[in-house]
N, C-alpha and C positions, 0 to 999 in steps of 0.2 A: 706086347714089347713094341712098343713104340720111341723110340729117337725121339728127343724134340729139340727143334731149335732146327740147328745148321753142324748136328749133331751123326753121323755112319755108322753103322756095324755091322764092320766086315770082318769075312772066315780070310787068314792067311792063304797064302795058296805057295807052299812048300815046290820048286821048280827045281831041277840039274840042267845047269846052264856048262854048257861044252865052249869051248873056245874055238876059232876057226878050222884046225887041224883036225876038229872033235874028241879033244881030249875031254874029261868034265872034271873044271874048280874041284876044287877041297874044299869042305862048310865055312872053314876057314874068309880063303880067299873069297865069295861070298857073299860074307856078311859086312865088306870093305866096299859094296854099294849103296851106294844110298839112299836107292828106293827099292822099295818092295811091292812084294806083285799079292793082291788080294779079290774076292767077290764081294758083289755091294749082300749084305745082309735085307740091310733094315735103310735108308734111306730118314732119316729127319722129316717132320713137321715142314722145315725153312729150303731141301732141299730140295730145287728143280732141274736142276739139270741131269743128277746121278740116277739112276733109275735101279730100280733088286733086280740082282739077278748079272749087273755088268761086268765088268774086270776090271780094276783100275790096277796104279801103279800111283805109291803114296809116301811119304816124306816115312825114311824106315826109324827118325829121332823123336816121330808124333804121336800121342796117345797115350793107352793103358789097353791092359789085357783083363780081363774080367772073367769070370765062367758066368755064361746065360743058358739055364735049360743043358746042363753036365757034356757045354759047348765053350772051348775058349774063345772069346770074339774079340776083339782090337775097336773100343771105338775110337775116329779120325775123327777129326771136325773136315768141312768142305774144301777150307782153305788150305788144308795138308795131301789133294790129290791132286797129280800131276797131270795124267791122263788116263781117258777111257779110252780104254779098248771095242 
């Protein structure tokens, strides 16, 4: 599997988000956030800044999800990445 151009294959990370007082937010509250967290499975051939295995935040409205090797993966473009951790 090798993405071409500026595409990136990622695995979405689901995380429990707590408030400053320690309360867990419900899933509907978490869905209101604009960005999601993911880990890069494979960067495309023209992606130079983002490396395999890095954690990123990306726009939740970008890309599409598909099954690759019996696993659900999301395909986004490099421009949709806002933070590399």
